[in-house]
PAZAPA-4460 file (N, C-alpha, C; in steps of 0.05 Angstrom, whole numbers, plus 32768, in hexadecimal, padded with zeros to 4 digits):
% residues 167
    n_x    n_y    n_z   ca_x   ca_y   ca_z    c_x    c_y    c_z   seq   type   mol
   8154   81E5   7983   8163   81F4   796F   8156   820F   796A     1      M     A
   813B   8211   796B   812D   822A   7965   8137   8241   7975     2      R     A
   813F   823C   798E   8149   8253   799E   8162   825F   7994     3      E     A
   8171   8251   7984   818A   825C   7979   8186   826C   7960     4      L     A
   816F   8269   7954   8169   8276   793A   815B   8291   7940     5      I     A
   816A   82A6   793D   8160   82C1   7944   8152   82CE   792C     6      K     A
   815B   82C9   7914   8151   82D6   78FC   8136   82C9   78F5     7      N     A
   8121   82DA   78F0   8107   82D0   78E9   8106   82BF   78D0     8      G     A
   8114   82C7   78BB   8115   82B9   78A2   8120   829D   78A6     9      L     A
   8136   829B   78B5   8143   8281   78BB   8131   8270   78CC    10      L     A
   8123   827C   78DF   8110   826E   78F0   80F9   8262   78E0    11      R     A
   80EF   8272   78CE   80D9   8268   78BC   80E2   8251   78AC    12      N     A
   80FA   8252   78A1   8105   823C   7891   8108   8223   78A3    13      L     A
   8114   8227   78BA   8117   8210   78CD   80FD   8203   78D4    14      Y     A
   80E8   8213   78D9   80CE   8209   78E0   80C3   81F9   78C8    15      N     A
   80C6   8203   78B0   80BD   81F5   7898   80CC   81DB   7894    16      H     A
   80E6   81DC   7898   80F7   81C4   7896   80ED   81AF   78AA    17      W     A
   80E7   81B7   78C2   80DD   81A4   78D7   80C2   8199   78CF    18      C     A
   80B1   81AA   78C4   8097   81A0   78BA   809A   818B   78A4    19      D     A
   80AD   8190   7892   80B1   817F   787B   80BD   8163   7882    20      C     A
   80CB   8162   7898   80D8   8148   789E   80C4   8134   78A9    21      K     A
   80AD   813E   78B3   8097   812C   78BC   80A3   8119   78D1    22      S     A
   80A1   80FF   78CD   80AB   80EC   78E1   80C8   80E4   78DB    23      S     A
   80D3   80EE   78C5   80EF   80E8   78BE   8102   80FA   78CE    24      R     A
   811A   80F3   78D0   812E   8103   78DD   8135   811B   78CC    25      V     A
   8136   8117   78B2   813E   812C   789F   812A   812B   7887    26      V     A
   8121   8143   787E   810E   8143   7868   811C   813D   784D    27      P     A
   810C   8133   783A   8116   8130   781F   8118   814C   7813    28      F     A
   812B   8150   7801   812D   816B   77F4   8112   8171   77E6    29      R     A
   8106   815D   77DA   80ED   8162   77CC   80D6   816A   77DF    30      S     A
   80D9   8166   77F9   80C4   816E   780C   80C5   818C   7812    31      S     A
   80DB   8199   780D   80DE   81B5   7813   80CF   81C5   77FE    32      I     A
   80BC   81D5   7807   80AB   81E5   77F5   80B1   8203   77FA    33      D     A
   80C3   820D   77EA   80CB   8229   77ED   80B5   823D   77E7    34      L     A
   80A0   8234   77DA   808A   8247   77D5   807C   824E   77F0    35      T     A
   8080   823D   7804   8074   8243   781E   8084   8258   782E    36      R     A
   809E   825B   7826   80AF   826F   7832   80BF   827D   781C    37      I     A
   80B2   828C   780B   80BE   8297   77F3   80D5   82AB   77F8    38      P     A
   80D5   82B8   780F   80EB   82CB   7815   8106   82BD   7818    39      D     A
   8106   82A3   781E   811F   8295   7824   812E   828E   780A    40      V     A
   8121   828B   77F4   812D   8281   77DC   8146   8290   77D3    41      F     A
   8145   82AA   77D4   815D   82BA   77CB   8174   82B8   77DE    42      S     A
   8170   82AE   77F7   8185   82AC   780B   8191   8290   780D    43      H     A
   8188   827D   77FD   8190   8261   7801   81A5   8258   77EC    44      L     A
   81B3   8243   77F5   81C4   8234   77E3   81C1   8217   77EB    45      A     A
   81C1   8205   77D7   81C0   81E9   77DD   81DA   81DD   77D3    46      I     A
   81E8   81CF   77E6   8202   81C2   77E0   81FE   81A4   77E1    47      F     A
   8209   8197   77CD   8207   817A   77CB   8222   816D   77D0    48      E     A
   8223   8158   77E0   823C   814A   77E5   8242   8138   77CE    49      F     A
   825A   8139   77C4   8264   8128   77AE   8278   8115   77BA    50      I     A
   8270   80FC   77C0   8282   80EA   77CF   829C   80E3   77C0    51      P     A
   829B   80E1   77A5   82B3   80DA   7797   82C9   80EF   779A    52      Q     A
   82C1   8108   779D   82D4   811E   77A0   82D6   8128   77BD    53      E     A
   82C6   811D   77CE   82C5   8126   77EA   82C3   8144   77ED    54      E     A
   82B0   8150   77DE   82AB   816C   77DF   828E   8172   77DB    55      T     A
   8287   818B   77DD   826C   8194   77D9   826A   81A7   77C1    56      Y     A
   8254   81A3   77B2   8250   81B4   779A   8236   81C3   779F    57      V     A
   8236   81DD   7798   821E   81ED   779A   820B   81E6   7783    58      C     A
   81F3   81DD   7789   81E0   81D5   7775   81CC   81EB   776F    59      R     A
   81C8   81FD   7782   81B5   8212   777F   81BD   8229   7791    60      L     A
   81BB   8242   7787   81C2   8259   7797   81AE   8270   7790    61      A     A
   81A2   827B   77A4   8190   8292   77A0   819E   82AB   7799    62      G     A
   818F   82BF   7791   8199   82D8   7787   81AB   82E7   779C    63      D     A
   81A1   82E8   77B5   81B0   82F6   77C9   81CA   82E8   77CF    64      I     A
   81CA   82CE   77CF   81E3   82BF   77D4   81F7   82C5   77BD    65      V     A
   81EE   82C5   77A5   8200   82CA   778E   820A   82E7   778F    66      Q     A
   81F9   82FA   7796   8201   8316   7799   8216   8319   77AF    67      K     A
   8213   8309   77C4   8225   830B   77DB   8242   8304   77D2    68      T     A
   8244   82EF   77C1   825E   82E6   77B8   8266   82F2   779D    69      Y     A
   8254   8301   7791   825A   830F   7777   8262   82FB   7761    70      K     A
   8255   82E3   7762   825A   82CF   774D   8244   82BA   774E    71      K     A
   8242   82AC   7738   822F   8295   7737   823B   827E   7746    72      S     A
   822C   8271   7757   8236   825B   7767   822E   823F   775E    73      L     A
   8218   823D   774F   820E   8223   7747   8223   8214   7737    74      A     A
   8227   81FB   773F   823A   81EA   7731   8257   81EC   773C    75      G     A
   825B   81FF   774E   8276   8203   7759   827A   81F3   7773    76      K     A
   8293   81E8   7776   829A   81DB   778F   82A0   81F1   77A4    77      K     A
   829D   81E9   77BE   82A2   81FD   77D3   82BE   8208   77D1    78      I     A
   82D1   81F8   77C7   82ED   8202   77C4   82EF   8217   77AE    79      E     A
   82DC   8218   779C   82DB   822D   7788   82CC   8246   7791    80      E     A
   82BD   8244   77A6   82AD   825A   77B0   82BC   8269   77C6    81      I     A
   82C9   825A   77D8   82D5   8266   77EF   82F4   8262   77EE    82      F     A
   8302   8273   77FE   831E   826F   7802   8322   8254   7810    83      E     A
   833A   8249   780E   8340   822E   7818   8337   8229   7834    84      T     A
   833F   823B   7847   8338   8237   7863   831A   8237   7868    85      E     A
   830C   824A   785B   82EF   824C   785E   82E1   8235   7851    86      I     A
   82EB   822C   783A   82DF   8214   782D   82E2   81FC   7840    87      A     A
   82F9   81F9   784C   82FC   81E3   785F   82EA   81E5   7877    88      A     A
   82E7   81FE   7881   82D5   8202   7898   82B8   81FC   7891    89      L     A
   82AE   8206   787A   8293   8200   7872   8290   81E2   786C    90      F     A
   82A4   81D6   785F   82A3   81BA   785A   82A0   81AA   7874    91      G     A
   82AF   81B2   7889   82AD   81A4   78A2   8291   81A7   78AF    92      S     A
   8285   81BF   78AC   826A   81C3   78B6   8256   81B2   78A6    93      Y     A
   8259   81B2   788C   8247   81A2   787B   824A   8184   7882    94      F     A
   8263   817B   7886   8268   815F   788E   825A   8159   78A9    95      D     A
   825C   816B   78BC   824F   8166   78D6   8231   8164   78D3    96      T     A
   8225   8176   78C4   8208   8175   78BF   8201   815B   78B1    97      V     A
   8210   8153   789D   820A   813B   788D   820F   8122   789D    98      R     A
   8227   811F   78A9   822F   8106   78B5   8222   8102   78D1    99      N     A
   821B   8117   78DF   820F   8115   78F9   81F2   811B   78FA   100      N     A
   81E6   811E   78E3   81C9   8125   78E1   81C4   813D   78F4   101      T     A
   81D0   8153   78EE   81CF   816B   78FF   81C3   8183   78F0   102      S     A
   81BC   8196   7900   81B5   81B1   78F6   81CA   81C4   7901   103      V     A
   81D3   81D7   78F1   81E7   81EA   78FB   81DC   8206   78F7   104      A     A
   81E0   8217   790B   81D8   8233   790A   81F0   8243   7913   105      V     A
   81F5   8259   7905   820B   8269   790D   8209   8286   7905   106      G     A
   821A   8296   7911   821C   82B2   790A   8239   82B8   7905   107      K     A
   823F   82C6   78EF   825A   82CD   78E9   825B   82EC   78E7   108      A     A
   8272   82F6   78F0   8276   8313   78EF   8292   8318   78E5   109      I     A
   8294   8329   78D0   82AF   8330   78C6   82BB   8345   78D9   110      S     A
   82D5   834A   78D6   82E2   835E   78E6   82D7   837A   78E1   111      L     A
   82CC   837E   78C9   82C0   8398   78C4   82A1   8398   78C9   112      D     A
   8299   8385   78D9   827D   8384   78E3   8268   837C   78CF   113      E     A
   826F   836E   78BA   825A   8362   78A9   8250   834A   78B8   114      K     A
   8235   8347   78B9   822A   8331   78C8   821A   831E   78B6   115      R     A
   821D   8305   78BA   820E   82F1   78AB   8204   82DC   78BF   116      V     A
   81EA   82D5   78BD   81DF   82BF   78CC   81DA   82A8   78B9   117      E     A
   81E1   8290   78C2   81DF   8278   78B0   81D0   8262   78BE   118      L     A
   81C4   8251   78AE   81B9   8238   78B7   81BF   8223   78A2   119      I     A
   81C7   820B   78AC   81CD   81F5   789A   81BA   81DE   78A2   120      L     A
   81AB   81D5   788E   8197   81C0   7893   819C   81A8   7880   121      L     A
   819C   8190   788A   81A0   8179   7879   8187   8172   7869   122      P     A
   818B   8168   7851   8176   815F   7840   817C   8143   7836   123      L     A
   8168   8132   7835   816C   8116   782D   8163   8111   7810   124      A     A
   8170   80FD   7804   8166   80F4   77EA   8150   80E0   77EE   125      N     A
   8146   80D5   77D9   812F   80C2   77DB   8136   80A9   77EA   126      T     A
   8150   80A2   77EC   8158   808B   77FC   815C   8092   7819   127      E     A
   8159   80AB   7820   815C   80B4   783C   8178   80BC   7843   128      G     A
   818B   80BB   7830   81A6   80C3   7836   81A9   80E2   7835   129      E     A
   81B7   80ED   7848   81BC   8109   7848   81D2   8110   7835   130      I     A
   81CA   811C   781F   81DE   8123   780A   81DF   8141   7804   131      V     A
   81CC   8150   780E   81CB   816C   7809   81C9   817C   7823   132      Q     A
   81D4   8194   7821   81D2   81A7   7837   81C4   81C0   782D   133      I     A
   81AF   81C8   783A   81A1   81E0   7834   81AD   81F6   7846   134      L     A
   81BA   8209   783A   81C8   821E   7848   81BA   8238   7842   135      C     A
   81B2   8246   7857   81A4   8260   7853   81B4   8274   7864   136      V     A
   81B9   828B   7857   81C7   82A1   7865   81B8   82BA   7862   137      Q     A
   81B8   82CA   7878   81AC   82E4   7878   81C2   82F8   787F   138      V     A
   81C7   830A   786D   81DD   831E   7871   81D1   8337   787C   139      C     A
   81DF   8342   7890   81D7   835B   789C   81E9   8372   7893   140      E     A
   81ED   8374   7879   81FD   8389   786D   81F4   838C   7850   141      Y     A
   81FB   83A1   7843   81F2   83A7   7828   8202   8397   7814   142      D     A
   81F7   8381   780A   8206   8370   77F7   820A   837D   77DC   143      I     A
   81FA   8391   77D6   81FE   839F   77BC   8218   83AF   77BD   144      E     A
   8220   83B8   77D4   8238   83C9   77D6   8252   83B9   77D8   145      Q     A
   8251   83A1   77E3   826A   8393   77E7   8265   8375   77E9   146      M     A
   8279   8366   77E0   8278   8349   77E2   8284   8341   77FD   147      A     A
   827A   832C   7808   8285   8320   7820   8294   8307   7817   148      F     A
   82AE   8309   7815   82BD   82F3   7809   82C5   82DD   781D   149      N     A
   82BD   82E0   7836   82C3   82CC   784A   82E0   82C5   784C   150      F     A
   82F1   82D9   784A   830E   82D5   784E   8314   82CC   786A   151      A     A
   8325   82B9   786D   832A   82AE   7888   8336   82C3   789B   152      A     A
   8344   82D6   7890   8351   82EA   78A1   833E   82FF   78AC   153      D     A
   8327   8303   78A0   8315   8318   78AA   82F9   830E   78B1   154      D     A
   82F7   82F5   78B6   82DD   82E8   78BA   82DD   82D8   78D4   155      F     A
   82CA   82DD   78E5   82CA   82CF   78FF   82AE   82C3   7904   156      I     A
   82AD   82AA   790A   8294   829E   7913   8291   82A5   7930   157      F     A
   827C   82B4   7937   8278   82BC   7952   826A   82A5   7961   158      R     A
   8259   8297   7952   824B   8280   795E   8243   826E   7947   159      S     A
   8247   8255   794A   823E   8241   7937   8239   8228   7946   160      F     A
   8221   821F   7946   821A   8207   7956   820D   81F2   7945   161      E     A
   8216   81DA   7948   8209   81C3   793A   81FC   81B2   7950   162      C     A
   81E3   81AA   7949   81D5   8198   795B   81CB   8180   794C   163      R     A
   81D0   8169   7958   81C6   8150   794C   81A7   814F   794E   164      N     A
   819B   8144   793A   817E   8141   793A   8177   8127   7949   165      L     A
   8161   8128   7957   8157   8110   7964   814B   80FD   7950   166      D     A
   8151   80E4   7953   8145   80D0   7941   8129   80C9   7949   167      N     A
***
């Protein structure tokens, strides 16, 4: 998977995630120590799967993520954050990562050339169930000047790959 991760910040996070999982397939959320990679905190969001509603809720979002969307994300369902088609797309990626014990890496480019690189990493609860997705995005445009609303009509995934983790 490392060969797919071009951005240094995402690579550092992935390496830390791998270190934290030790002999387990997926690390516990409590194992992730963001003080070891402080630059990543403002770029991350943690989404938790809510089985009763079959959706994901944002539990934590860093400053850059919130500036990107021009709103507070914590406590919001993905359907409240994204347009319907994009919420379904992200939900399907989150499901793949969660259900198949996968890591996903991708790059998205809008029609007006805004670029975002993403990584989705599964996190386990104390029982070992994958219930959270650590999502980190790095934007290659000035987020202070404009929001990237991820509208389905102007947003293209140029590459997005999910890989199952070896047990």
